[in-house]
C-alpha positions in Angstrom: 37.5 -21.5 -75.9 35.0 -21.0 -73.1 35.3 -17.3 -72.2 36.0 -16.2 -68.6 32.9 -15.9 -66.5 34.2 -16.2 -62.9 37.4 -15.9 -60.9 37.8 -18.7 -58.4 38.0 -17.7 -54.7 41.2 -18.8 -53.0 39.5 -20.4 -50.0 40.9 -22.9 -47.6 41.4 -26.1 -49.4 40.8 -24.6 -52.8 44.1 -22.8 -53.5 44.8 -22.7 -57.2 48.5 -23.0 -56.5 49.0 -26.0 -54.3 52.3 -26.4 -52.5 55.0 -28.6 -54.0 55.7 -32.0 -52.5 58.7 -32.9 -50.4 62.1 -33.3 -51.9 64.5 -35.9 -50.5 68.1 -35.8 -51.5 67.2 -34.3 -54.9 64.3 -36.7 -55.5 60.8 -35.1 -55.8 58.1 -36.8 -53.8 55.9 -39.0 -56.0 52.1 -38.5 -55.9 50.3 -40.1 -53.0 48.2 -43.2 -53.3 44.4 -43.2 -53.3 42.7 -42.4 -50.0 40.2 -44.4 -47.9 37.6 -44.2 -50.7 39.9 -45.9 -53.2 38.7 -43.3 -55.7 40.9 -40.8 -57.6 40.3 -37.1 -57.6 41.4 -34.6 -60.3 44.1 -31.9 -59.8 43.0 -28.3 -60.1 45.1 -26.5 -62.7 44.4 -23.2 -61.1 40.7 -22.6 -61.9 39.4 -25.9 -63.3 37.2 -27.0 -60.5 34.2 -26.6 -62.8 35.8 -28.9 -65.4 36.8 -31.5 -62.7 33.2 -31.7 -61.4 31.8 -32.3 -64.9 34.4 -34.9 -65.8 33.8 -36.8 -62.6 30.0 -36.8 -63.3 30.7 -38.2 -66.8 33.1 -40.8 -65.4 30.4 -42.0 -63.0 27.8 -42.2 -65.8 28.5 -45.8 -66.7 26.7 -45.8 -70.0 28.7 -42.7 -71.2 32.0 -44.2 -69.9 31.4 -47.6 -71.6 30.3 -46.1 -74.9 33.4 -44.0 -75.0 35.6 -47.0 -74.2 33.9 -49.0 -77.0 35.5 -46.7 -79.6 38.7 -48.4 -80.8 42.0 -47.0 -82.1 41.1 -48.0 -85.6 38.3 -45.4 -85.5 39.9 -42.7 -83.3 43.6 -43.1 -84.4 46.7 -43.0 -82.2 47.8 -40.1 -80.0 51.4 -40.9 -80.9 50.7 -39.8 -84.5 48.6 -36.7 -83.9 51.3 -34.4 -85.1 51.7 -36.1 -88.5 50.1 -33.9 -91.2 48.3 -36.8 -93.0 47.0 -38.4 -89.7 43.3 -38.1 -88.7 43.5 -38.4 -85.0 40.4 -37.6 -82.8 42.3 -36.2 -79.9 39.5 -35.1 -77.5 37.9 -38.6 -77.2 41.3 -40.3 -77.0 42.4 -38.0 -74.2 39.1 -38.5 -72.4 39.6 -42.3 -72.7 43.0 -42.0 -71.2 41.9 -39.8 -68.4 39.0 -42.1 -67.5 41.3 -45.1 -67.5 43.7 -43.2 -65.2 40.9 -42.3 -62.8 39.7 -45.9 -62.7 42.9 -47.9 -62.5 46.0 -45.8 -61.6 46.9 -45.9 -57.8 47.2 -42.1 -57.5 45.3 -39.6 -55.3 44.5 -37.4 -58.3 44.9 -37.3 -62.0 46.0 -34.4 -64.2 43.8 -32.9 -67.0 46.7 -31.1 -68.6 46.7 -33.3 -71.8 42.9 -33.1 -72.1 42.8 -29.2 -71.8 45.7 -29.1 -74.3 43.4 -31.0 -76.7 40.8 -28.2 -76.2 43.2 -25.8 -77.7 43.5 -23.7 -74.5 46.3 -21.1 -74.7 47.5 -18.1 -72.6 46.9 -19.9 -69.3 43.2 -20.3 -69.9 43.1 -23.1 -67.4 43.5 -20.5 -64.6 40.2 -18.8 -65.5 37.0 -20.3 -64.2 34.0 -20.7 -66.4 30.4 -21.6 -66.0 29.9 -25.4 -65.8 26.6 -25.3 -67.6 28.2 -23.6 -70.6 31.1 -26.1 -70.5 28.7 -29.0 -70.5 27.1 -27.8 -73.8 30.4 -26.9 -75.5 32.1 -30.2 -74.4 29.2 -32.2 -75.8 29.3 -30.2 -79.1 33.1 -30.7 -79.3 32.7 -34.5 -78.8 29.9 -34.8 -81.4 32.1 -32.9 -83.9 35.1 -35.1 -83.1 33.2 -38.3 -83.4 31.7 -37.7 -86.9 31.9 -40.7 -89.2 32.6 -43.1 -86.3 30.3 -45.6 -84.5 30.1 -43.1 -81.6 28.8 -40.3 -83.7 25.4 -40.6 -82.0 26.7 -41.1 -78.5 25.5 -37.7 -77.1 22.3 -37.9 -79.0 21.4 -41.4 -77.7 22.1 -40.6 -74.1 21.1 -37.0 -73.6 18.9 -35.8 -76.5 15.2 -35.1 -75.8 12.4 -33.1 -77.4 9.8 -30.6 -76.3 6.7 -29.8 -78.2 5.3 -26.3 -77.9 1.6 -25.8 -78.6 -0.5 -22.7 -79.3 -4.2 -23.2 -79.4 -6.4 -20.6 -80.9 -9.5 -19.9 -78.7 -11.6 -18.8 -81.7 -11.1 -21.7 -84.2 -9.3 -24.3 -82.1 -6.4 -24.4 -84.5 -3.2 -25.9 -83.0 0.2 -24.6 -84.0 3.0 -26.9 -83.0 6.8 -26.4 -82.9 9.3 -29.1 -81.8 12.4 -28.1 -79.8 15.5 -30.3 -79.1 17.3 -30.2 -75.8 20.4 -31.7 -74.2 19.7 -30.2 -70.8 16.7 -28.3 -69.3 17.1 -25.0 -67.6 14.9 -24.7 -64.5 13.9 -21.4 -62.9 14.9 -20.9 -59.2 13.5 -17.4 -58.4 10.1 -17.7 -56.8 9.7 -21.4 -57.4 10.8 -23.1 -54.2 11.3 -26.5 -55.8 12.3 -28.3 -59.0 8.8 -29.8 -59.3 7.2 -26.3 -59.1 9.6 -25.1 -61.8 8.7 -28.0 -64.1 5.0 -27.4 -63.4 5.3 -23.8 -64.5 7.3 -24.9 -67.6 5.2 -27.8 -68.8 1.7 -27.7 -67.2 0.6 -24.1 -66.7 -0.6 -22.3 -69.8 0.5 -18.8 -70.9 -2.4 -16.8 -72.2 -2.2 -14.4 -75.2 -4.8 -11.7 -74.4 -5.4 -8.0 -74.0 -2.5 -6.1 -75.6 -0.7 -9.4 -76.3 -2.9 -11.2 -78.8 -1.8 -14.1 -81.1 -2.1 -13.9 -84.9 -3.9 -17.1 -86.0 -3.0 -18.2 -89.5 -6.4 -19.9 -89.9 -8.4 -17.0 -88.6 -6.1 -14.5 -90.3 -6.3 -12.1 -87.4 -5.3 -11.3 -83.8 -7.1 -13.6 -81.4 -6.8 -14.9 -77.8 -4.8 -18.1 -77.5 -3.2 -20.4 -75.0 0.4 -21.5 -75.1 1.8 -24.6 -73.4 4.8 -27.0 -73.7 5.2 -30.7 -73.0 8.1 -33.1 -72.9 7.7 -35.2 -76.0 10.7 -37.5 -75.9 12.6 -38.4 -72.8 16.3 -39.3 -73.0 18.1 -41.9 -70.7 19.8 -39.1 -68.8 18.3 -35.7 -68.0 20.4 -32.7 -66.9 18.7 -29.9 -65.0 20.6 -26.6 -64.9 19.3 -24.3 -62.1 19.1 -20.6 -62.9 20.9 -19.5 -59.7 22.4 -16.3 -61.2 20.1 -13.4 -62.1 20.4 -9.8 -62.9 18.8 -7.0 -60.9 17.8 -4.3 -63.4 17.0 -1.8 -60.6 20.5 -2.1 -59.2 22.1 -3.0 -62.5 24.1 -5.8 -60.9 24.3 -9.6 -61.0 23.2 -11.6 -57.9 22.9 -15.3 -56.9 19.6 -16.8 -55.7 20.4 -18.4 -52.3 16.9 -19.1 -51.2 15.5 -22.6 -50.5 15.0 -24.7 -53.6 14.3 -28.4 -53.1 14.8 -31.2 -55.6 13.9 -34.9 -55.2 16.1 -37.9 -55.2 13.5 -39.7 -57.4 11.3 -37.8 -59.8 8.4 -38.9 -62.0 8.1 -36.8 -65.2 4.7 -38.3 -66.3 2.8 -35.1 -65.4 5.0 -33.0 -67.7 4.9 -35.3 -70.7 2.7 -35.2 -73.8 2.2 -39.0 -73.9 1.4 -40.3 -70.5 0.6 -44.0 -71.3 3.0 -46.6 -70.1 4.6 -47.9 -66.9 5.9 -45.5 -64.2 9.4 -46.7 -64.8 9.4 -45.1 -68.2 8.9 -41.7 -66.6 10.9 -42.2 -63.4 14.5 -40.9 -62.9 16.9 -41.1 -59.9 19.4 -38.4 -59.0 23.0 -39.5 -59.3 25.0 -36.3 -59.4 24.8 -32.8 -58.1 27.3 -30.1 -59.1 27.5 -27.5 -56.4 28.6 -23.9 -56.6 30.0 -22.3 -53.5 30.4 -18.5 -53.5 28.8 -15.5 -55.2 28.2 -14.5 -58.8 31.7 -13.1 -59.3 33.7 -15.9 -57.7 33.4 -19.3 -56.1 34.3 -22.9 -56.3 32.6 -26.0 -57.8 32.5 -29.6 -56.4 30.2 -32.5 -57.0 28.1 -35.0 -54.9 28.1 -38.2 -57.0 26.4 -41.6 -56.5 28.8 -44.4 -57.2 26.4 -46.6 -59.1 28.7 -49.6 -59.7 30.2 -49.2 -56.2 33.8 -48.8 -57.5 34.8 -47.0 -54.4 35.0 -47.9 -50.7 32.1 -46.2 -48.9 32.4 -45.7 -45.1 29.8 -43.9 -43.0 31.1 -40.4 -42.4 31.7 -39.2 -38.9 29.5 -36.2 -38.0 30.6 -33.6 -35.5 28.3 -31.5 -33.3 28.5 -28.6 -35.7 27.3 -30.8 -38.7 24.5 -32.2 -36.6 23.3 -28.7 -35.6 23.3 -27.7 -39.3 21.1 -30.6 -40.5 18.0 -29.3 -42.4 14.7 -29.1 -40.6 11.5 -30.7 -41.9 10.5 -29.1 -45.2 6.8 -28.3 -45.1 6.8 -27.6 -48.8 8.0 -31.0 -49.8 5.2 -33.6 -49.8 7.5 -36.6 -50.0 9.4 -35.3 -47.0 6.2 -34.6 -45.1 4.5 -38.0 -45.7 7.7 -39.8 -44.9 7.9 -38.0 -41.6 4.3 -38.6 -40.7 4.6 -42.4 -41.3 8.0 -42.8 -39.7 6.8 -41.1 -36.5 4.0 -43.6 -36.0 4.8 -46.3 -33.3 3.7 -49.1 -35.8 5.6 -47.4 -38.6 2.5 -47.5 -40.8 -0.7 -45.4 -41.2 -4.2 -46.3 -42.2 -4.6 -45.1 -45.8 -7.9 -43.3 -45.1 -6.3 -41.5 -42.1 -3.1 -40.3 -43.9 -4.7 -37.0 -45.1 -6.0 -36.2 -41.6 -2.6 -36.8 -40.0 -1.0 -34.6 -42.6 -3.5 -31.9 -41.7 -2.8 -32.3 -38.0 0.9 -31.9 -38.7 0.9 -28.9 -41.1 -2.4 -27.3 -40.6 -3.2 -27.6 -44.3 -4.9 -30.4 -46.2 -3.4 -32.3 -49.1 -6.1 -31.0 -51.5 -5.4 -27.4 -50.7 -1.6 -27.6 -50.6 -0.4 -30.3 -53.0 -3.3 -31.6 -55.2 -2.8 -29.0 -58.0 0.9 -30.0 -58.6 1.0 -33.6 -57.5 -2.6 -35.0 -58.0 -4.5 -37.1 -55.5 -2.6 -38.4 -52.5 -3.1 -42.0 -53.6 -1.6 -41.3 -57.0 1.3 -39.6 -55.3 2.0 -42.7 -53.2 1.9 -44.9 -56.3 4.3 -42.6 -58.2 6.8 -43.0 -55.3 6.6 -46.8 -55.1 10.3 -46.9 -54.3 9.5 -45.1 -51.0 6.0 -46.2 -50.0 4.3 -49.6 -49.9 0.9 -50.9 -49.0 0.5 -53.5 -46.2 -2.3 -55.2 -44.3 -4.2 -56.0 -47.6 -3.8 -52.5 -48.9 -5.4 -50.7 -45.9 -2.2 -49.2 -44.5 0.8 -47.4 -46.0 4.4 -47.9 -44.8 7.9 -46.9 -45.8 10.0 -49.5 -47.6 12.9 -48.7 -45.4 10.9 -49.8 -42.3 9.2 -53.1 -41.5 5.8 -52.1 -39.9 4.6 -53.9 -36.8 1.0 -55.1 -36.4 -1.4 -52.3 -35.5 -1.8 -52.0 -31.7 1.4 -54.0 -31.0 4.6 -52.7 -29.6 7.3 -51.4 -31.9 9.6 -54.0 -33.3 13.0 -54.7 -31.8 15.8 -52.7 -33.5 17.3 -54.7 -36.4 21.0 -55.4 -36.4 23.2 -53.2 -38.5 23.2 -54.0 -42.2 25.7 -53.4 -45.0 25.5 -50.1 -46.8 22.8 -50.2 -49.5 23.6 -48.9 -53.1 21.9 -45.6 -52.2 24.5 -45.0 -49.5 27.4 -44.9 -52.0 27.6 -41.1 -52.4 30.9 -39.3 -52.5 31.9 -35.7 -52.4 34.5 -35.2 -55.3 36.2 -32.0 -54.6 39.2 -31.6 -56.9 41.9 -33.9 -55.5 39.8 -34.8 -52.4 37.2 -37.6 -52.3 35.2 -38.2 -49.2 32.1 -40.4 -48.3 28.8 -38.6 -47.7 25.3 -39.7 -46.8 22.4 -39.4 -49.1 20.8 -37.1 -46.5 23.7 -34.7 -47.0 22.3 -33.7 -50.3 19.6 -31.7 -48.6 22.3 -29.3 -47.4 22.5 -28.1 -51.0 18.9 -26.8 -51.1 19.9 -23.2 -50.2 22.7 -20.9 -49.1 26.0 -19.6 -50.5 26.9 -23.2 -51.2 24.0 -24.8 -53.1 23.1 -27.1 -56.0 23.8 -25.7 -59.5 23.3 -28.7 -61.8 21.3 -31.9 -61.3 21.9 -35.1 -63.2 19.1 -37.7 -63.3 19.3 -41.3 -64.6 16.3 -43.3 -65.8 15.5 -46.2 -63.4 15.0 -48.5 -66.4 18.8 -48.6 -67.1 20.0 -51.9 -65.5 23.7 -52.5 -64.7 25.3 -55.9 -65.4 26.6 -57.9 -62.5 30.0 -58.0 -64.1 30.3 -54.2 -63.7 29.7 -54.3 -59.9 32.9 -53.3 -58.1 34.9 -53.9 -61.2 36.9 -50.8 -62.4 38.3 -52.9 -65.3 34.9 -53.5 -66.9 34.9 -52.5 -70.6 38.3 -50.7 -70.3 40.3 -51.4 -73.5 43.3 -53.7 -73.1 45.8 -51.1 -74.2 44.5 -48.7 -71.6 44.7 -51.4 -68.9 48.3 -52.0 -69.9 49.0 -48.3 -69.8 47.6 -48.1 -66.2 49.6 -51.2 -65.1 52.8 -49.7 -66.4 52.0 -46.4 -64.7 51.3 -48.2 -61.4 54.6 -50.1 -61.7 56.5 -46.8 -62.3 54.8 -45.1 -59.4 55.7 -48.1 -57.1 59.3 -47.8 -58.1 59.3 -44.0 -57.6 57.7 -44.4 -54.1 60.2 -47.1 -53.1 63.1 -45.0 -54.3 61.8 -41.9 -52.5 61.0 -43.6 -49.3 64.4 -45.3 -49.2 66.1 -42.0 -49.9 64.1 -40.0 -47.4 64.5 -42.6 -44.6 68.1 -43.3 -45.2 70.4 -41.9 -42.4 74.2 -41.7 -42.5 75.6 -42.9 -39.3 79.2 -42.8 -37.9 80.0 -45.9 -36.0 82.6 -45.3 -33.2 84.2 -48.5 -31.9 84.8 -48.7 -28.1 88.2 -50.4 -28.3 89.5 -47.3 -30.1 88.6 -45.0 -27.2 89.3 -44.4 -23.6 87.1 -42.8 -21.0 88.3 -39.5 -19.5 86.3 -37.1 -17.4 83.0 -38.6 -18.6 83.8 -38.4 -22.3 85.5 -40.8 -24.8 88.9 -39.8 -26.2 90.6 -41.6 -29.1 93.4 -43.9 -28.1 95.6 -42.5 -30.9 95.2 -39.6 -33.3 96.4 -42.0 -36.1 93.9 -44.7 -35.3 90.8 -45.0 -37.5 88.0 -45.5 -35.0 85.1 -44.3 -37.2 83.2 -46.5 -39.6 80.5 -44.9 -41.9 77.2 -46.7 -42.0 74.1 -46.0 -44.1 70.9 -47.3 -42.5 67.1 -47.2 -43.1 65.5 -45.6 -40.0 62.3 -47.5 -40.5 64.0 -50.7 -39.4 64.4 -51.8 -35.8 67.3 -51.4 -33.4 67.8 -55.2 -33.8 68.2 -54.7 -37.5 70.9 -52.0 -36.8 72.7 -54.4 -34.5 72.7 -57.1 -37.1 74.1 -54.6 -39.7 76.9 -53.7 -37.3 77.7 -57.4 -36.7 77.9 -58.0 -40.4 80.3 -55.1 -40.9 82.5 -56.2 -38.0 83.1 -59.8 -38.8 85.8 -60.2 -36.2 83.8 -58.7 -33.3 83.3 -61.2 -30.5 80.7 -61.2 -27.8 77.7 -59.0 -27.3 77.5 -55.2 -28.0 75.5 -52.3 -26.8 74.7 -49.3 -29.1 74.7 -45.9 -27.4 74.0 -42.6 -29.1 77.0 -40.3 -29.0 77.7 -36.6 -29.8 81.0 -35.1 -30.7 81.8 -32.2 -28.4 85.0 -30.2 -27.9 85.7 -32.2 -24.7 85.3 -35.5 -26.6 82.7 -38.0 -27.5 79.8 -37.6 -25.1 77.4 -40.6 -24.6 73.6 -40.4 -24.3 71.0 -43.1 -24.1 71.7 -46.7 -24.9 69.7 -48.1 -27.8 70.0 -51.7 -26.8 70.7 -53.5 -23.5 74.4 -53.8 -22.7 75.3 -57.2 -21.2 73.4 -60.2 -22.3 72.3 -61.2 -18.8 69.0 -59.3 -18.9 66.0 -61.0 -17.2 62.6 -60.3 -18.6 59.4 -60.1 -16.5 57.3 -63.1 -17.3 54.2 -60.9 -17.3 55.4 -59.0 -20.4 54.9 -60.0 -24.0 57.9 -61.0 -26.0 57.7 -57.8 -28.0 57.2 -55.6 -24.9 60.2 -57.3 -23.3 62.4 -56.0 -26.1 63.2 -59.3 -27.7 64.5 -58.4 -31.2 66.5 -60.0 -34.0 69.8 -61.7 -32.8 68.7 -61.5 -29.1 70.2 -64.4 -27.0 67.8 -66.0 -24.5 69.2 -68.1 -21.6 67.0 -70.4 -19.4 68.0 -69.8 -15.8 66.9 -71.3 -12.5 64.8 -69.3 -10.1 61.8 -67.0 -10.4 61.9 -64.0 -12.8 61.4 -60.5 -11.3 57.9 -59.1 -11.4 57.0 -55.7 -12.9 57.8 -54.0 -9.6 61.3 -55.7 -9.2 64.7 -55.3 -10.7 67.3 -58.0 -11.6 70.8 -56.7 -10.8 74.2 -58.1 -11.2 76.7 -57.3 -8.4 80.5 -57.3 -8.8 83.1 -56.8 -6.1 86.1 -54.7 -7.1 86.9 -51.9 -9.5 86.6 -54.0 -12.6 84.3 -56.8 -13.8 85.2 -60.2 -12.5 87.8 -58.7 -10.1 86.2 -60.5 -7.2 83.0 -62.1 -6.1 80.0 -61.7 -8.4 76.3 -62.5 -7.7 72.8 -61.8 -9.1 69.9 -60.5 -6.9 66.3 -59.5 -7.3 65.2 -56.3 -5.4 62.2 -54.1 -5.4 62.4 -50.9 -7.4 61.6 -48.9 -4.3 64.7 -50.3 -2.6 67.2 -47.6 -1.7 70.9 -47.7 -2.3 71.6 -48.2 1.4 69.2 -51.1 1.5 71.1 -52.9 -1.2 73.7 -53.7 1.6 71.1 -55.5 3.7 72.7 -58.1 5.9 70.5 -60.8 4.4 72.0 -60.1 1.0 75.6 -59.3 2.0 76.7 -60.8 5.3 78.9 -58.3 7.3 81.8 -60.8 7.2 82.2 -60.2 3.5 82.5 -56.5 3.8 84.3 -55.5 7.1 83.9 -51.9 8.0 81.7 -49.3 6.2 84.2 -48.2 3.6 82.1 -49.5 0.6 79.9 -47.8 -1.9 78.1 -48.6 -5.2 78.9 -47.6 -8.7 77.2 -48.5 -12.0 79.2 -50.3 -14.7 78.8 -48.4 -18.0 78.7 -50.0 -21.5 82.4 -49.6 -22.0 82.9 -51.9 -19.0 84.2 -48.9 -17.1 83.2 -48.1 -13.6 80.8 -45.1 -13.7 79.9 -42.3 -11.3 79.1 -43.4 -7.7 75.5 -43.5 -6.4 75.8 -40.4 -4.1 72.3 -40.4 -2.5 72.2 -43.6 -0.4 68.6 -42.9 0.6 67.3 -42.6 -3.0 65.2 -45.5 -4.4 66.7 -47.4 -7.4 63.7 -46.4 -9.6 64.8 -42.7 -9.3 68.4 -43.4 -10.4 67.6 -44.7 -13.9 68.7 -48.2 -12.8 67.1 -50.9 -15.0 67.0 -54.7 -15.2 70.4 -56.2 -16.1 72.5 -53.3 -14.9 75.7 -54.2 -13.2 76.4 -52.5 -9.8 80.1 -52.5 -8.8 80.8 -52.7 -5.0 83.8 -50.4 -4.6 86.0 -50.0 -1.5 86.3 -46.6 0.0 84.1 -43.8 1.4 81.8 -41.8 -0.9 83.4 -38.7 -2.4 82.3 -35.5 -0.5 79.2 -33.8 -1.9 79.8 -30.4 -3.5 77.3 -27.8 -2.2 76.7 -24.7 -4.3 76.6 -21.3 -2.6 
């Protein structure tokens, strides 16, 4: 349909074949939710970045979006009946409606354009071929107009984008004027040798082309060849003006295409009065604000498209982007060819944030070395008129004697600069986003200047007349003007996505555990062995690993209804020697004292935890609460609780103040740690080691065992 013009470069982040999502137990990962911006991107089908950029621009053109939504099914038909021979279904606008509703309302990172491109009649993998976005814009508008014939939307494109140009040829002999009217949906602006959009428009609509010498004009009234002057003017201005920049040219000397990468500026606000045939009226009738920039990155034989778009209704969540050192170093310098940029800089650098009106020209001369009259008067008129035409930027203060910026509050002349004002909420002008296929990111308005030149630079500009107001109901309301049947479609899709995400998360986070019960095992040589080969000691358990250890304990308690007392959960691994134990997930015995300085959460208090109020002070963060038991098994003899410093050594645990010598005659005693199976563990061999180095923690039980320590084994 569109003919291949470019092949897309497979650069980082722009691969035409994105990787597949995760698969959990046979379930494919559902699409992710929207990002921080709360705006939806569009999937790249392989080479459709040019289409995605244009579609996002149309979506964020509120008047286009709402006019499209106003067309009901009684006029457009039903997509479900498009295959019936007798049905008249206008598929392209219906698919465009559905895509817009999806982008506005469905909680998904990016939408698919497959159904829309199918309605274009694309075949033979045409979606993998990249095309020129300017050509697509014209063809898409033509296809829409053709599809909307005999509906209330038949004039949609004409009302929003149609303008006229009048071409005049004036005979220098008789003064006869020959006029020809020309329609346009977009304007093509020259880039080569122009430097700015204003210069290109001046060359198109102000400067005259002379017919003279060997290029004379045949005047119908004079009936002969005469000298004449040719000029063009904008006759009728549409609500929206699209500027296509001629970035791609042909070098006839080298017989090859090339891309213009030189500096080419364009304003955020432009007044078209100087380029119009009729100049009477308010400035607002001729003033337009930029709201979208489609950007081309690459050369003339390959590249990638994305779009900077202003979110007029603030449907997204804008956050100030974080700039790195590399971005700061790449910020554009002051443009000496841009009068708006120069005057703004001159005024903003004044301590009072204002300049005497009759001194503004002199300050400009001091800064640039060139006067306003010599450098800018021809294209922009007197400096006073230029200030008036940019009333959204400049304002007169002090009874009209000084000029200031509307973004600054000027202080009185001669006084000290005003105190910095507190941070304010983002203004509507801050709501710019970079829509790059599936990715949407906040940008600043100043980032647009990065697209003035280079390999990555502006390719199409979209301006919106400032006279177009937005109703308060549309502000931050993605549901505004969306037909009920599309709202219901989006709600059903969101419900389906929610179910898929829950199913996938449950499946991907579900782990199959094997629960080994301690009473079914005995400890031999540091590993657990089953009591009987015929005894079933393993219980399968499916558990969600996003839950806490406390939840796991509760699940185990519910499975083992007859289990009495507390339990500890220890990770085990089946080895040839038996079941080997690793770290304990929860505390073993219930008598664990918590440091009062800790929060309840940091102390490890979870669901089903039993708390006991005890006499005495709790240990500090540098102390341990230990339980001592005399004998080779719990409760075999005397038991007691003590609090010791973590730096205390094993030998110091037998301090006479703690254990009087009469209780333990002789020196044939040593310490062992009771493990979670209530079995006496390995002895503490190094009596000079502090407790903190032996992995002893609060609540551990130390068993005082009679007998000398086993001899240490020394390796040779």
